[in-house]
MDTraj code that builds the backbone (N, CA, C; nanometers):
import mdtraj as md
import numpy as np

residues = "MET THR PRO LEU ILE ALA ARG ILE PRO LYS ASN PRO GLY ASP TRP VAL VAL PHE ALA ALA ILE LEU ALA VAL VAL LEU ALA GLY PHE ALA LEU THR ALA LEU TRP ASN ARG ALA ARG ARG ARG LYS ILE LEU ALA ALA ALA GLU ASN LEU GLY LEU ALA ARG VAL ASP LYS GLY ASP ALA GLU ALA GLU TYR ARG HIS ARG PRO ILE LYS GLY GLN HIS SER PHE ASP LEU LYS LEU CYS ALA VAL GLY LEU ILE ASP GLY HIS ALA ALA ARG LEU ALA GLU PHE THR TYR SER THR GLY ARG GLY ARG GLY ARG ARG THR TRP SER ASN LEU GLN VAL SER LEU GLU CYS PRO PRO GLN TRP PRO THR LEU ALA LEU ASP ALA ALA ARG GLY PHE PHE ARG ARG PRO ILE THR GLU LEU PHE LYS GLU PRO GLN PRO PRO VAL GLU ASP GLU ALA PHE ASN LYS ARG TRP GLU VAL MET CYS GLY THR ALA PRO SER ARG PRO GLY SER".split()
xyz = np.array([
    [3.0627, -9.4662, -16.7768],
    [3.1679, -9.4644, -16.6788],
    [3.3006, -9.5084, -16.7401],
    [3.2997, -9.5909, -16.8430],
    [3.4241, -9.6377, -16.9029],
    [3.5073, -9.5254, -16.9651],
    [3.4495, -9.4203, -17.0273],
    [3.5375, -9.3143, -17.0796],
    [3.6175, -9.2465, -16.9692],
    [3.5594, -9.2318, -16.8503],
    [3.6305, -9.1695, -16.7400],
    [3.7464, -9.2575, -16.6943],
    [3.7229, -9.3868, -16.6852],
    [3.8259, -9.4803, -16.6408],
    [3.9390, -9.4852, -16.7442],
    [3.9087, -9.4746, -16.8712],
    [4.0097, -9.4820, -16.9755],
    [4.1073, -9.3651, -16.9672],
    [4.0704, -9.2550, -16.9032],
    [4.1565, -9.1377, -16.8990],
    [4.2444, -9.1312, -16.7754],
    [4.2343, -9.2240, -16.6850],
    [4.3180, -9.2253, -16.5667],
    [4.4586, -9.2666, -16.6091],
    [4.5621, -9.1908, -16.5632],
    [4.7002, -9.2284, -16.6010],
    [4.7314, -9.3719, -16.5599],
    [4.8013, -9.4417, -16.6466],
    [4.8282, -9.5830, -16.6223],
    [4.9743, -9.6093, -16.5842],
    [5.0695, -9.5313, -16.6373],
    [5.2104, -9.5565, -16.6051],
    [5.2705, -9.4345, -16.5354],
    [5.3886, -9.4478, -16.4770],
    [5.4501, -9.3369, -16.4013],
    [5.4715, -9.2104, -16.4841],
    [5.5025, -9.2230, -16.6109],
    [5.5209, -9.1057, -16.6968],
    [5.3932, -9.0245, -16.7104],
    [5.2804, -9.0941, -16.7269],
    [5.1516, -9.0255, -16.7366],
    [5.1172, -8.9554, -16.6059],
    [5.1510, -9.0201, -16.4922],
    [5.1235, -8.9578, -16.3617],
    [5.2059, -8.8306, -16.3438],
    [5.3292, -8.8294, -16.3925],
    [5.4138, -8.7099, -16.3824],
    [5.3518, -8.5954, -16.4638],
    [5.3077, -8.6252, -16.5849],
    [5.2435, -8.5232, -16.6684],
    [5.1160, -8.4731, -16.6017],
    [5.0363, -8.5649, -16.5497],
    [4.9121, -8.5276, -16.4807],
    [4.9426, -8.4375, -16.3600],
    [5.0433, -8.4749, -16.2796],
    [5.0803, -8.3963, -16.1618],
    [5.1332, -8.2589, -16.2014],
    [5.2096, -8.2516, -16.3103],
    [5.2628, -8.1224, -16.3565],
    [5.1500, -8.0298, -16.4010],
    [5.0543, -8.0841, -16.4748],
    [4.9404, -8.0023, -16.5198],
    [4.8592, -7.9547, -16.3999],
    [4.8343, -8.0436, -16.3066],
    [4.7598, -8.0065, -16.1862],
    [4.8340, -7.8989, -16.1066],
    [4.9664, -7.9114, -16.0948],
    [5.0471, -7.8129, -16.0218],
    [5.0404, -7.6759, -16.0890],
    [5.0460, -7.6720, -16.2212],
    [5.0386, -7.5448, -16.2936],
    [4.9019, -7.4790, -16.2730],
    [4.7958, -7.5571, -16.2800],
    [4.6610, -7.5029, -16.2600],
    [4.6457, -7.4482, -16.1181],
    [4.6880, -7.5241, -16.0183],
    [4.6781, -7.4788, -15.8792],
    [4.7658, -7.3570, -15.8542],
    [4.8845, -7.3526, -15.9137],
    [4.9720, -7.2350, -15.9004],
    [4.9058, -7.1120, -15.9625],
    [4.8380, -7.1303, -16.0753],
    [4.7658, -7.0187, -16.1381],
    [4.6570, -6.9636, -16.0471],
    [4.5794, -7.0532, -15.9853],
    [4.4760, -7.0088, -15.8913],
    [4.5377, -6.9346, -15.7737],
    [4.6469, -6.9886, -15.7188],
    [4.7117, -6.9266, -15.6030],
    [4.7692, -6.7895, -15.6387],
    [4.8366, -6.7791, -15.7534],
    [4.8935, -6.6507, -15.7947],
    [4.7862, -6.5467, -15.8206],
    [4.6758, -6.5875, -15.8796],
    [4.5654, -6.4941, -15.9028],
    [4.5085, -6.4445, -15.7708],
    [4.4898, -6.5340, -15.6750],
    [4.4380, -6.4943, -15.5437],
    [4.5347, -6.3992, -15.4739],
    [4.6651, -6.4285, -15.4785],
    [4.7646, -6.3403, -15.4165],
    [4.7686, -6.2039, -15.4848],
    [4.7610, -6.2031, -15.6173],
    [4.7618, -6.0768, -15.6916],
    [4.6410, -5.9921, -15.6549],
    [4.5209, -6.0546, -15.6484],
    [4.4005, -5.9800, -15.6116],
    [4.4093, -5.9283, -15.4688],
    [4.4632, -6.0079, -15.3785],
    [4.4768, -5.9646, -15.2391],
    [4.5702, -5.8441, -15.2309],
    [4.6839, -5.8483, -15.3005],
    [4.7786, -5.7361, -15.2999],
    [4.7173, -5.6120, -15.3640],
    [4.6424, -5.6308, -15.4728],
    [4.5770, -5.5185, -15.5410],
    [4.4751, -5.4524, -15.4486],
    [4.3953, -5.5331, -15.3789],
    [4.2958, -5.4767, -15.2864],
    [4.3629, -5.4062, -15.1696],
    [4.4754, -5.4599, -15.1233],
    [4.5496, -5.3951, -15.0147],
    [4.5972, -5.2566, -15.0593],
    [4.6454, -5.2440, -15.1836],
    [4.6897, -5.1142, -15.2361],
    [4.5724, -5.0179, -15.2503],
    [4.4589, -5.0681, -15.2945],
    [4.3404, -4.9830, -15.3081],
    [4.2976, -4.9309, -15.1712],
    [4.2953, -5.0181, -15.0706],
    [4.2579, -4.9747, -14.9360],
    [4.3594, -4.8755, -14.8794],
    [4.4873, -4.8949, -14.9061],
    [4.5888, -4.8001, -14.8592],
    [4.5670, -4.6629, -14.9229],
    [4.5367, -4.6606, -15.0537],
    [4.5091, -4.5334, -15.1215],
    [4.3828, -4.4686, -15.0647],
    [4.2808, -4.5493, -15.0353],
    [4.1570, -4.4970, -14.9773],
    [4.1834, -4.4386, -14.8386],
    [4.2656, -4.5060, -14.7593],
    [4.2987, -4.4544, -14.6264],
    [4.3772, -4.3247, -14.6352],
    [4.4619, -4.3103, -14.7368],
    [4.5342, -4.1845, -14.7572],
    [4.4392, -4.0697, -14.7902],
    [4.3264, -4.1015, -14.8501],
    [4.2246, -4.0001, -14.8806],
    [4.1348, -3.9707, -14.7610],
    [4.1450, -4.0514, -14.6564],
    [4.0633, -4.0294, -14.5374],
    [3.9455, -4.1243, -14.5250],
    [3.9404, -4.2266, -14.6066],
    [3.8325, -4.3243, -14.5978],
    [3.8719, -4.4362, -14.5024],
    [3.7747, -4.4886, -14.4310],
    [3.7994, -4.5974, -14.3358],
    [3.7392, -4.7264, -14.3894],
    [3.8114, -4.8356, -14.3720],
    [3.7631, -4.9669, -14.4163],
    [3.6387, -5.0063, -14.3379],
    [3.5456, -5.0694, -14.4082],
    [3.4220, -5.1170, -14.3469],
    [3.4173, -5.2686, -14.3654],
    [3.3876, -5.3410, -14.2588],
    [3.3768, -5.4867, -14.2674],
    [3.2532, -5.5251, -14.3480],
    [3.2597, -5.6419, -14.4117],
    [3.1494, -5.6880, -14.4976],
    [3.0153, -5.6952, -14.4260],
    [3.0128, -5.7360, -14.3008],
    [2.8868, -5.7527, -14.2293],
    [2.8272, -5.6229, -14.1767],
    [2.8998, -5.5132, -14.1838],
    [2.8541, -5.3846, -14.1316],
    [2.7429, -5.3267, -14.2191],
    [2.6553, -5.2471, -14.1580],
    [2.5447, -5.1850, -14.2325],
    [2.5953, -5.0854, -14.3362],
    [2.7115, -5.0271, -14.3144],
    [2.7698, -4.9303, -14.4090],
    [2.8281, -4.9969, -14.5330],
    [2.8521, -5.1261, -14.5263],
    [2.9146, -5.1988, -14.6377],
    [2.8111, -5.2250, -14.7454],
    [2.8129, -5.1413, -14.8497],
    [2.7170, -5.1572, -14.9591],
    [2.7741, -5.0988, -15.0871],
    [2.7071, -5.1266, -15.1956],
    [2.7425, -5.0721, -15.3263],
    [2.6124, -5.0507, -15.4028],
    [2.6182, -4.9742, -15.5096],
    [2.5006, -4.9469, -15.5919],
    [2.5135, -5.0229, -15.7227],
    [2.4191, -5.1105, -15.7473],
    [2.4180, -5.1839, -15.8741],
    [2.2784, -5.2392, -15.8960],
    [2.2231, -5.2123, -16.0121],
    [2.0934, -5.2684, -16.0488],
    [2.1202, -5.3927, -16.1327],
    [2.0946, -5.5118, -16.0765],
    [2.1251, -5.6346, -16.1506],
    [2.0488, -5.6431, -16.2827],
    [2.1168, -5.6931, -16.3808],
    [2.0592, -5.7166, -16.5126],
    [2.0341, -5.8664, -16.5224],
    [1.9351, -5.9062, -16.6013],
    [1.9028, -6.0477, -16.6167],
    [2.0294, -6.1266, -16.6521],
    [2.0516, -6.2346, -16.5793],
    [2.1665, -6.3199, -16.6042],
    [2.2805, -6.2978, -16.5056],
    [2.2747, -6.1899, -16.4278],
    [2.3785, -6.1647, -16.3282],
    [2.3396, -6.2313, -16.1965],
    [2.4361, -6.2952, -16.1316],
    [2.4081, -6.3632, -16.0052],
    [2.5372, -6.3734, -15.9246],
    [2.5288, -6.4282, -15.8067],
    [2.6439, -6.4517, -15.7180],
    [2.7194, -6.3229, -15.6861],
    [2.6491, -6.2220, -15.6389],
    [2.7113, -6.0951, -15.6022],
    [2.7911, -6.1127, -15.4729],
    [2.9105, -6.0533, -15.4679],
    [2.9955, -6.0646, -15.3498],
    [3.0741, -5.9356, -15.3315],
    [3.0525, -5.8687, -15.2198],
    [3.1267, -5.7475, -15.1860],
    [3.2668, -5.7879, -15.1405],
    [3.3687, -5.7347, -15.2050],
    [3.5069, -5.7706, -15.1732],
    [3.5711, -5.6709, -15.0774],
    [3.5461, -5.5422, -15.0969],
    [3.6000, -5.4414, -15.0060],
    [3.5114, -5.3191, -15.0083],
    [3.5146, -5.2442, -14.8979],
    [3.4351, -5.1221, -14.8877],
    [3.5065, -5.0273, -14.7927],
    [3.5074, -4.8993, -14.8268],
    [3.5640, -4.7960, -14.7415],
    [3.4764, -4.6723, -14.7544],
    [3.4492, -4.6071, -14.6424],
    [3.3653, -4.4871, -14.6420],
    [3.4334, -4.3787, -14.5600],
    [3.3919, -4.2550, -14.5832],
    [3.4456, -4.1427, -14.5073],
    [3.4046, -4.0115, -14.5696],
    [3.4741, -3.9057, -14.5299],
    [3.4477, -3.7722, -14.5812],
    [3.5698, -3.7225, -14.6574],
    [3.5454, -3.6639, -14.7736],
    [3.6501, -3.5989, -14.8511],
    [3.6026, -3.4560, -14.8747],
    [3.6753, -3.3602, -14.8219],
    [3.6386, -3.2183, -14.8299],
    [3.4958, -3.1945, -14.7829],
    [3.4529, -3.2647, -14.6798],
    [3.3207, -3.2455, -14.6221],
    [3.2081, -3.3164, -14.6942],
    [3.2394, -3.3943, -14.7961],
    [3.1374, -3.4676, -14.8713],
    [3.1543, -3.6177, -14.8456],
    [3.0424, -3.6867, -14.8291],
    [3.0464, -3.8314, -14.8064],
    [3.1048, -3.9010, -14.9294],
    [3.1938, -3.9972, -14.9038],
    [3.2577, -4.0723, -15.0126],
    [3.2517, -4.2208, -14.9798],
    [3.2418, -4.3018, -15.0833],
    [3.2370, -4.4473, -15.0672],
    [3.3179, -4.5111, -15.1792],
    [3.3973, -4.6109, -15.1423],
    [3.4705, -4.6912, -15.2374],
    [3.4286, -4.8356, -15.2124],
    [3.3901, -4.9055, -15.3162],
    [3.3474, -5.0451, -15.3010],
    [3.3928, -5.1252, -15.4220],
    [3.4332, -5.2476, -15.3955],
    [3.4628, -5.3412, -15.5034],
    [3.3749, -5.4633, -15.4822],
    [3.3086, -5.5061, -15.5887],
    [3.2244, -5.6250, -15.5803],
    [3.2387, -5.7061, -15.7072],
    [3.2019, -5.8317, -15.6965],
    [3.2047, -5.9200, -15.8130],
    [3.0658, -5.9802, -15.8327],
    [3.0389, -6.0215, -15.9542],
    [2.9185, -6.0973, -15.9854],
    [2.9515, -6.1903, -16.1010],
    [2.8661, -6.2875, -16.1209],
    [2.8893, -6.3861, -16.2264],
    [2.7778, -6.3823, -16.3290],
    [2.8123, -6.4240, -16.4493],
    [2.7140, -6.4453, -16.5550],
    [2.7377, -6.5857, -16.6088],
    [2.6345, -6.6470, -16.6579],
    [2.6461, -6.7808, -16.7134],
    [2.6513, -6.8872, -16.6054],
    [2.6467, -7.0098, -16.6488],
    [2.6503, -7.1245, -16.5566],
    [2.7481, -7.2279, -16.6120],
    [2.8010, -7.3098, -16.5246],
    [2.8877, -7.4192, -16.5670],
    [3.0132, -7.3708, -16.6369],
    [3.0444, -7.4302, -16.7512],
    [3.1652, -7.3943, -16.8249],
    [3.1575, -7.2541, -16.8832],
    [3.0367, -7.2022, -16.9014],
    [3.0198, -7.0675, -16.9563],
    [3.0180, -6.9587, -16.8502],
    [3.0439, -6.9959, -16.7256],
    [3.0401, -6.8984, -16.6154],
    [3.1589, -6.8036, -16.6257],
    [3.1307, -6.6753, -16.6052],
    [3.2356, -6.5735, -16.6062],
    [3.2132, -6.4809, -16.4880],
    [3.3195, -6.4468, -16.4171],
    [3.3105, -6.3575, -16.3026],
    [3.3594, -6.2195, -16.3439],
    [3.2812, -6.1177, -16.3102],
    [3.3115, -5.9789, -16.3427],
    [3.3435, -5.9062, -16.2130],
    [3.4369, -5.8151, -16.2191],
    [3.4770, -5.7374, -16.1033],
    [3.4512, -5.5901, -16.1303],
    [3.3929, -5.5207, -16.0329],
    [3.3643, -5.3778, -16.0460],
    [3.4235, -5.3024, -15.9287],
    [3.4907, -5.1923, -15.9573],
    [3.5378, -5.1007, -15.8544],
    [3.4541, -4.9747, -15.8679],
    [3.3919, -4.9347, -15.7601],
    [3.2967, -4.8246, -15.7629],
    [3.3427, -4.7183, -15.6638],
    [3.3531, -4.5956, -15.7096],
    [3.3885, -4.4836, -15.6235],
    [3.2789, -4.3792, -15.6391],
    [3.2221, -4.3356, -15.5269],
    [3.1167, -4.2352, -15.5351],
    [3.1439, -4.1243, -15.4351],
    [3.1048, -4.0041, -15.4726],
    [3.1238, -3.8856, -15.3905],
    [2.9936, -3.8082, -15.3884],
    [2.9505, -3.7694, -15.2708],
    [2.8270, -3.6927, -15.2558],
    [2.8436, -3.5588, -15.3278],
    [2.7465, -3.5234, -15.4076],
    [2.7501, -3.3982, -15.4829],
    [2.6673, -3.2922, -15.4111],
    [2.6959, -3.1661, -15.4373],
    [2.6138, -3.0599, -15.3783],
    [2.4676, -3.0745, -15.4207],
    [2.3727, -3.0372, -15.3322],
    [2.2302, -3.0579, -15.3629],
    [2.1809, -2.9818, -15.4856],
    [2.2453, -2.8735, -15.5236],
    [2.1978, -2.7962, -15.6388],
    [2.2383, -2.8589, -15.7726],
    [2.3245, -2.9595, -15.7701],
    [2.3617, -3.0254, -15.8939],
    [2.2467, -3.1105, -15.9443],
    [2.2275, -3.1191, -16.0762],
    [2.1188, -3.2034, -16.1288],
    [2.1514, -3.3519, -16.1137],
    [2.0487, -3.4335, -16.1143],
    [2.0656, -3.5781, -16.1087],
    [2.1318, -3.6242, -16.2373],
    [2.2244, -3.7180, -16.2261],
    [2.2971, -3.7684, -16.3413],
    [2.2979, -3.9201, -16.3370],
    [2.2716, -3.9823, -16.4508],
    [2.2762, -4.1281, -16.4599],
    [2.3451, -4.1667, -16.5898],
    [2.4212, -4.2737, -16.5854],
    [2.4896, -4.3280, -16.7025],
    [2.4388, -4.4685, -16.7227],
    [2.3864, -4.4974, -16.8421],
    [2.3300, -4.6292, -16.8690],
    [2.3670, -4.6700, -17.0110],
    [2.3425, -4.7945, -17.0429],
    [2.3712, -4.8446, -17.1776],
    [2.2852, -4.7689, -17.2790],
    [2.3427, -4.7399, -17.3936],
    [2.2714, -4.6662, -17.4970],
    [2.1533, -4.7459, -17.5500],
    [2.0463, -4.6756, -17.5808],
    [1.9278, -4.7410, -17.6366],
    [1.9340, -4.7348, -17.7886],
    [1.8886, -4.8389, -17.8509],
    [1.8799, -4.8406, -17.9961],
    [1.7570, -4.7637, -18.0432],
    [1.7379, -4.7575, -18.1739],
    [1.6268, -4.6821, -18.2338],
    [1.4920, -4.7254, -18.1780],
    [1.4668, -4.8550, -18.1699],
    [1.3347, -4.9037, -18.1291],
    [1.3131, -4.9022, -17.9785],
    [1.4145, -4.8755, -17.8995],
    [1.3990, -4.8721, -17.7541],
    [1.3826, -4.7300, -17.7019],
    [1.3864, -4.6320, -17.7903],
    [1.3666, -4.4932, -17.7469],
    [1.2179, -4.4641, -17.7302],
    [1.1851, -4.3672, -17.6440],
    [1.0442, -4.3271, -17.6334],
    [0.9938, -4.2763, -17.7679],
    [0.8645, -4.2898, -17.7918],
    [0.8068, -4.2526, -17.9212],
    [0.8279, -4.1046, -17.9523],
    [0.8332, -4.0211, -17.8500],
    [0.8549, -3.8772, -17.8727],
    [0.9963, -3.8472, -17.9201],
    [1.0887, -3.9405, -17.9015],
    [1.2278, -3.9187, -17.9422],
    [1.2677, -4.0021, -18.0640],
    [1.1736, -4.0768, -18.1224],
    [1.2093, -4.1683, -18.2306],
    [1.2722, -4.0993, -18.3506],
    [1.2195, -3.9861, -18.3910],
    [1.2661, -3.9234, -18.5138],
    [1.3567, -3.8043, -18.4886],
    [1.3912, -3.7797, -18.3629],
    [1.4880, -3.6758, -18.3302],
    [1.6257, -3.7391, -18.3255],
    [1.7234, -3.6683, -18.3720],
    [1.8611, -3.7165, -18.3600],
    [1.9054, -3.6881, -18.2166],
    [1.9475, -3.7931, -18.1428],
    [1.9878, -3.7689, -18.0044],
    [2.1101, -3.6780, -17.9972],
    [2.1088, -3.5879, -17.8986],
    [2.2205, -3.4978, -17.8767],
    [2.3354, -3.5779, -17.8167],
    [2.4532, -3.5724, -17.8760],
    [2.5654, -3.6450, -17.8185],
    [2.6105, -3.5785, -17.6878],
    [2.6212, -3.6575, -17.5802],
    [2.6602, -3.6000, -17.4521],
    [2.8069, -3.5573, -17.4463],
    [2.8928, -3.6288, -17.5172],
    [3.0347, -3.5950, -17.5204],
    [3.0832, -3.6034, -17.6638],
    [3.2016, -3.5544, -17.6892],
    [3.2530, -3.5512, -17.8258],
    [3.3214, -3.6807, -17.8684],
    [3.3156, -3.7825, -17.7852],
    [3.3764, -3.9113, -17.8167],
    [3.2697, -4.0033, -17.8756],
    [3.2822, -4.0344, -18.0032],
    [3.1810, -4.1142, -18.0728],
    [3.1669, -4.2547, -18.0153],
    [3.2785, -4.3169, -17.9767],
    [3.2733, -4.4523, -17.9188],
    [3.1961, -4.4506, -17.7864],
    [3.2146, -4.3472, -17.7055],
    [3.1412, -4.3339, -17.5793],
    [2.9925, -4.3186, -17.6072],
    [2.9574, -4.2347, -17.7022],
    [2.8167, -4.2098, -17.7336],
    [2.7460, -4.3330, -17.7881],
    [2.8164, -4.4201, -17.8597],
    [2.7550, -4.5426, -17.9107],
    [2.7246, -4.6402, -17.7987],
    [2.8065, -4.6397, -17.6948],
    [2.7913, -4.7381, -17.5878],
    [2.7064, -4.6883, -17.4719],
    [2.7124, -4.5581, -17.4406],
    [2.6488, -4.5061, -17.3204],
    [2.5486, -4.3959, -17.3501],
    [2.4555, -4.3805, -17.2588],
    [2.3585, -4.2716, -17.2647],
    [2.3632, -4.1988, -17.1311],
    [2.3792, -4.0685, -17.1386],
    [2.3842, -3.9868, -17.0179],
    [2.2465, -3.9238, -16.9994],
    [2.1888, -3.9436, -16.8821],
    [2.0592, -3.8831, -16.8497],
    [2.0822, -3.7868, -16.7346],
    [2.0379, -3.6643, -16.7520],
    [2.0677, -3.5608, -16.6537],
    [1.9420, -3.4793, -16.6239],
    [1.9298, -3.4356, -16.4977],
    [1.8205, -3.3471, -16.4571],
    [1.6859, -3.4140, -16.4690],
    [1.6014, -3.3602, -16.5544],
    [1.4645, -3.4118, -16.5701],
    [1.4548, -3.5064, -16.6877],
    [1.5570, -3.5868, -16.7063],
    [1.5558, -3.6843, -16.8172],
    [1.4407, -3.7812, -16.7983],
    [1.3822, -3.8277, -16.9063],
    [1.2707, -3.9235, -16.8946],
    [1.3179, -4.0496, -16.8253],
    [1.2288, -4.1078, -16.7480],
    [1.2649, -4.2309, -16.6766],
    [1.2713, -4.3451, -16.7770],
    [1.3619, -4.4361, -16.7503],
    [1.3819, -4.5513, -16.8374],
    [1.2973, -4.6679, -16.7888],
    [1.2582, -4.7555, -16.8785],
    [1.1855, -4.8748, -16.8333],
    [1.2710, -4.9543, -16.7362],
    [1.2133, -4.9955, -16.6281],
    [1.2845, -5.0728, -16.5273],
    [1.3587, -4.9879, -16.4269],
    [1.3515, -4.8539, -16.4396],
    [1.4218, -4.7660, -16.3452],
    [1.3469, -4.7552, -16.2163],
])
top = md.Topology()
chain = top.add_chain()
for i, resn in enumerate(residues, 1):
    res = top.add_residue(resn, chain, resSeq=i)
    for name in ("N", "CA", "C"):
        top.add_atom(name, md.element.get_by_symbol(name[0]), res)
traj = md.Trajectory(xyz[None], top)
């Protein structure tokens, strides 16, 4: 307990420095909250211009698609809007989740926009790329076909389409 007591400001100059640091930290939190609120307001305005209607968090329509990965927790839906665009169901959702605990905790924000596709289109999924040892045995010695011409995209992502083999945990 003595190390904590030793750090309490003792003279008026130290209290001024302590108050200034505290004010800067609180101002940072407030500005971040205001910036996020304004950003979400702009996103909802753009969604309304497209014909989507805002959905309250407690409504049954308020949802997003995300398969949690180990270590992700504290999911929170921030905004949701649904409607029809050119006769197809559309959904816009923003949610956050956290990874880590304590000082290592980090909050991630995702904005998700989805549009219903025609039924004749094949199923499409985008997932993290698998390394050599995580591929099915039938694909171990085949060179994977690059889905797009961007090498950085191909290193990070794997596109599965149509009758693609199911992934573990899918």
